[in-house]
VEXDREN-2710 file (C-alpha; in Angstrom, 1 decimal):
% VEXDREN-2710
k/r/px/py/pz
1/UNK/10.3/7.2/12.3
2/UNK/13.1/5.6/10.3
3/UNK/15.0/2.4/9.9
4/UNK/17.5/1.8/12.7
5/UNK/20.9/3.4/12.1
6/UNK/22.6/-0.1/12.1
7/UNK/20.5/-1.1/9.0
8/UNK/21.0/2.2/7.2
9/UNK/24.8/2.1/7.5
10/UNK/25.0/-1.5/6.3
11/UNK/22.7/-0.9/3.4
12/UNK/24.6/2.2/2.3
13/UNK/27.9/0.3/2.5
14/UNK/26.5/-2.5/0.5
15/UNK/25.2/-0.2/-2.2
16/UNK/28.6/1.3/-2.6
17/UNK/30.1/-2.2/-2.9
18/UNK/27.5/-3.0/-5.6
19/UNK/28.5/0.0/-7.6
20/UNK/32.1/-1.0/-7.4
21/UNK/31.2/-4.5/-8.4
22/UNK/29.5/-3.2/-11.5
23/UNK/32.6/-1.3/-12.4
24/UNK/35.2/-3.9/-11.6
25/UNK/33.3/-7.2/-11.6
26/UNK/35.8/-8.5/-9.1
27/UNK/35.4/-11.9/-7.6
28/UNK/36.8/-10.7/-4.3
29/UNK/34.3/-7.9/-4.1
30/UNK/31.5/-10.4/-4.8
31/UNK/32.6/-12.3/-1.7
32/UNK/32.5/-9.2/0.3
33/UNK/29.0/-8.4/-0.9
34/UNK/27.9/-11.9/0.0
35/UNK/29.3/-11.5/3.5
36/UNK/27.7/-8.1/3.9
37/UNK/24.3/-9.3/2.9
38/UNK/24.7/-12.2/5.3
39/UNK/25.3/-9.6/8.1
40/UNK/22.2/-7.7/7.0
41/UNK/20.2/-10.9/6.9
42/UNK/21.2/-11.7/10.5
43/UNK/20.3/-8.2/11.6
44/UNK/16.9/-8.5/10.0
45/UNK/16.4/-11.9/11.6
46/UNK/17.1/-10.4/15.0
47/UNK/14.8/-7.5/14.2
48/UNK/11.9/-9.8/13.3
49/UNK/12.6/-12.0/16.3
50/UNK/12.5/-9.0/18.6
51/UNK/9.3/-7.5/17.2
52/UNK/6.8/-9.2/19.5
53/UNK/8.6/-8.0/22.6
54/UNK/8.7/-4.4/21.4
55/UNK/5.0/-4.2/20.7
56/UNK/4.4/-5.9/24.1
57/UNK/6.4/-3.1/25.8
58/UNK/4.2/-0.5/24.0
59/UNK/1.1/-2.4/25.0
60/UNK/2.1/-2.6/28.6
61/UNK/2.2/1.2/28.5
62/UNK/-1.2/1.5/26.8
63/UNK/-0.1/1.9/23.2
64/UNK/-1.2/-0.2/20.2
65/UNK/0.1/0.2/16.7
66/UNK/-0.9/-1.0/13.2
67/UNK/1.1/-2.4/10.3
68/UNK/0.1/0.3/7.9
69/UNK/0.4/3.5/10.0
70/UNK/3.4/2.8/12.1
71/UNK/6.7/1.6/10.6
72/UNK/8.0/-1.7/12.1
73/UNK/11.4/-0.1/12.8
74/UNK/9.8/2.9/14.5
75/UNK/8.6/1.0/17.5
76/UNK/12.1/0.0/18.6
77/UNK/13.3/3.4/19.8
78/UNK/9.9/4.2/21.4
79/UNK/9.9/0.8/23.2
80/UNK/13.5/1.6/24.4
81/UNK/12.3/4.8/26.0
82/UNK/9.7/2.9/28.0
83/UNK/12.1/0.1/28.8
84/UNK/14.7/2.5/30.2
85/UNK/12.3/4.5/32.3
86/UNK/11.8/7.5/30.0
87/UNK/8.0/7.1/30.3
88/UNK/7.0/10.7/29.8
89/UNK/9.1/11.0/26.6
90/UNK/7.7/7.8/25.3
91/UNK/4.1/9.0/25.9
92/UNK/5.0/12.4/24.3
93/UNK/6.3/10.7/21.1
94/UNK/3.4/8.3/20.8
95/UNK/0.8/11.2/21.3
96/UNK/2.6/13.1/18.6
97/UNK/2.5/10.1/16.3
98/UNK/-1.2/9.4/16.9
99/UNK/-2.0/13.1/16.4
100/UNK/-0.5/12.8/12.9
101/UNK/-2.5/9.7/12.0
102/UNK/-5.7/10.5/13.9
103/UNK/-7.7/11.6/10.8
104/UNK/-6.6/8.6/8.8
105/UNK/-7.8/6.3/11.6
106/UNK/-11.2/8.0/11.8
107/UNK/-11.6/7.9/8.0
108/UNK/-10.8/4.2/7.9
109/UNK/-13.0/3.2/10.8
110/UNK/-16.1/5.1/9.6
111/UNK/-15.7/3.6/6.1
112/UNK/-15.0/0.1/7.4
113/UNK/-17.9/0.2/10.0
114/UNK/-20.6/2.5/8.5
115/UNK/-23.1/1.3/11.2
116/UNK/-20.8/2.9/13.8
117/UNK/-20.1/6.1/11.8
118/UNK/-22.1/8.6/13.8
119/UNK/-20.9/7.3/17.1
120/UNK/-17.3/7.3/16.0
121/UNK/-17.5/10.7/14.4
122/UNK/-18.9/12.2/17.6
123/UNK/-16.2/10.6/19.7
124/UNK/-13.5/12.0/17.5
125/UNK/-15.1/15.4/17.6
126/UNK/-15.1/15.2/21.4
127/UNK/-11.4/14.3/21.3
128/UNK/-10.6/17.2/19.1
129/UNK/-12.5/19.5/21.4
130/UNK/-10.7/18.3/24.5
131/UNK/-13.9/16.6/25.8
132/UNK/-12.0/13.5/27.0
133/UNK/-14.7/12.7/29.5
134/UNK/-16.8/11.8/26.4
135/UNK/-14.2/10.5/23.9
136/UNK/-12.4/8.0/26.1
137/UNK/-15.4/5.8/27.1
138/UNK/-16.9/5.8/23.6
139/UNK/-13.5/4.8/22.0
140/UNK/-13.2/2.0/24.6
141/UNK/-16.8/0.8/24.1
142/UNK/-16.4/0.7/20.3
143/UNK/-13.2/-1.2/20.7
144/UNK/-15.1/-3.8/22.6
145/UNK/-17.9/-4.2/20.0
146/UNK/-15.9/-4.3/16.8
147/UNK/-13.7/-7.4/17.5
148/UNK/-16.6/-9.2/19.1
149/UNK/-18.7/-8.8/16.0
150/UNK/-15.8/-10.1/13.9
151/UNK/-14.6/-13.0/16.2
152/UNK/-18.0/-13.9/17.7
153/UNK/-16.6/-13.9/21.2
154/UNK/-15.6/-11.1/23.6
155/UNK/-11.8/-10.5/23.5
156/UNK/-11.9/-10.0/27.3
157/UNK/-13.1/-13.4/28.2
158/UNK/-10.6/-15.6/29.9
159/UNK/-12.5/-18.9/29.7
160/UNK/-10.0/-21.4/28.4
161/UNK/-12.2/-22.6/25.5
162/UNK/-12.8/-19.0/24.4
163/UNK/-9.2/-18.1/24.6
164/UNK/-8.3/-21.2/22.6
165/UNK/-10.9/-20.3/20.0
166/UNK/-9.6/-16.8/19.7
167/UNK/-6.1/-18.2/19.3
168/UNK/-7.2/-20.4/16.5
169/UNK/-9.1/-17.6/14.7
170/UNK/-6.0/-15.4/14.9
171/UNK/-3.7/-18.1/13.6
172/UNK/-6.1/-18.7/10.7
173/UNK/-6.5/-15.0/9.6
174/UNK/-3.1/-13.5/10.3
175/UNK/-1.2/-12.8/7.1
176/UNK/2.3/-12.7/8.5
177/UNK/4.3/-12.8/11.8
178/UNK/3.9/-9.1/12.3
179/UNK/0.1/-9.2/12.0
180/UNK/-0.2/-12.2/14.2
181/UNK/1.9/-10.6/16.9
182/UNK/-0.3/-7.5/16.9
183/UNK/-3.5/-9.6/16.9
184/UNK/-2.3/-11.8/19.8
185/UNK/-2.0/-8.8/22.1
186/UNK/-5.6/-9.4/23.0
187/UNK/-4.6/-12.6/24.6
188/UNK/-1.9/-10.9/26.7
189/UNK/-2.4/-9.7/30.3
190/UNK/-2.4/-6.0/29.9
191/UNK/-3.0/-3.0/32.3
192/UNK/-5.7/-1.7/30.0
193/UNK/-7.7/-4.9/30.1
194/UNK/-6.8/-6.2/33.6
195/UNK/-9.2/-6.8/36.4
196/UNK/-8.5/-4.9/39.6
197/UNK/-7.4/-8.2/41.2
198/UNK/-4.9/-9.0/38.4
199/UNK/-1.2/-8.7/38.9
200/UNK/-1.0/-6.6/35.7
201/UNK/-3.5/-4.0/37.1
202/UNK/-1.8/-0.6/37.6
203/UNK/-3.7/1.9/39.7
204/UNK/-3.8/5.3/37.9
205/UNK/-3.3/3.7/34.4
206/UNK/-6.1/3.7/31.8
207/UNK/-8.2/0.6/32.5
208/UNK/-11.3/-0.1/30.4
209/UNK/-13.2/-1.8/33.1
210/UNK/-12.8/1.1/35.6
211/UNK/-13.7/3.7/32.9
212/UNK/-16.7/1.9/31.5
213/UNK/-18.1/0.9/34.9
214/UNK/-17.8/4.4/36.3
215/UNK/-15.1/3.6/38.9
216/UNK/-12.4/5.8/37.5
217/UNK/-13.3/9.5/37.3
218/UNK/-9.8/10.8/36.6
219/UNK/-9.3/9.2/33.2
220/UNK/-10.1/12.3/31.1
221/UNK/-6.7/13.3/29.7
222/UNK/-5.4/13.8/26.2
223/UNK/-2.9/11.0/26.8
224/UNK/-5.7/8.5/27.7
225/UNK/-7.8/9.6/24.7
226/UNK/-4.9/9.0/22.3
227/UNK/-4.2/5.6/24.0
228/UNK/-7.9/4.7/23.6
229/UNK/-7.7/5.7/19.9
230/UNK/-4.7/3.3/19.5
231/UNK/-6.7/0.5/21.2
232/UNK/-9.7/1.2/18.9
233/UNK/-7.4/1.2/15.9
234/UNK/-6.1/-2.2/16.9
235/UNK/-9.7/-3.6/17.0
236/UNK/-10.0/-2.8/13.3
237/UNK/-7.0/-5.0/12.5
238/UNK/-9.2/-8.0/13.0
239/UNK/-11.4/-6.8/10.1
240/UNK/-8.4/-6.2/7.9
241/UNK/-7.0/-9.7/8.6
242/UNK/-10.2/-11.5/8.3
243/UNK/-11.2/-10.0/4.9
244/UNK/-7.7/-10.6/3.6
245/UNK/-7.8/-14.2/4.7
246/UNK/-11.2/-14.7/3.0
247/UNK/-9.5/-13.7/-0.3
248/UNK/-6.8/-16.2/0.0
249/UNK/-7.1/-19.3/-2.3
250/UNK/-8.6/-22.2/-0.4
251/UNK/-6.2/-25.1/0.3
252/UNK/-7.1/-28.3/-1.5
253/UNK/-8.6/-31.0/0.7
END
């Protein structure tokens, strides 16, 4: 998972120009450097502007990332796979990614939420043993409880006053545009959280309502267990953001 080639090529070229500038101190080269950095700045602007759409594509396919464990740039090529119909390859790469970070997720969650430690540890043990019938429902249930305890309201409610309240909480605790975009996914209509009457409902896709209410009995796959881990990981982002916001200096009245 690396920075897109476009950025790498531009940065490498600019570094070479900077070395030449040190040697020659030429005014013309300074202008070239200025122009080059302007191009990089524009590329970065487009990169930032496109970020919410990329994570939305991943979420529509049942995947949720974090700021610490998944590079910003890494989501672009994966989102491109899903966008262009290479669904199986997209799932394969995301499963491999979450396999690599799975232990870090468990360690973080059990430390962050010690009252849930035994439940989480047993769910991860079930995942490792291939007992997806057990791991998936527990991951989804814990992903319900964690943010509700933090926000004080269920993230699945669609009452206008509750949605507005969640939006306000997210705006207040988010540290930057990346974090806010990730947190606001809970307000999006997603296949994972859709009701069976919703336009975003996809038969055969992982759906928390159908799993937790015993409607779907075909959910027990490695793919769905990793997707449930990604959703559980996202729930912890609220704790990260809230605690960071509490440490920020209070604004003067």
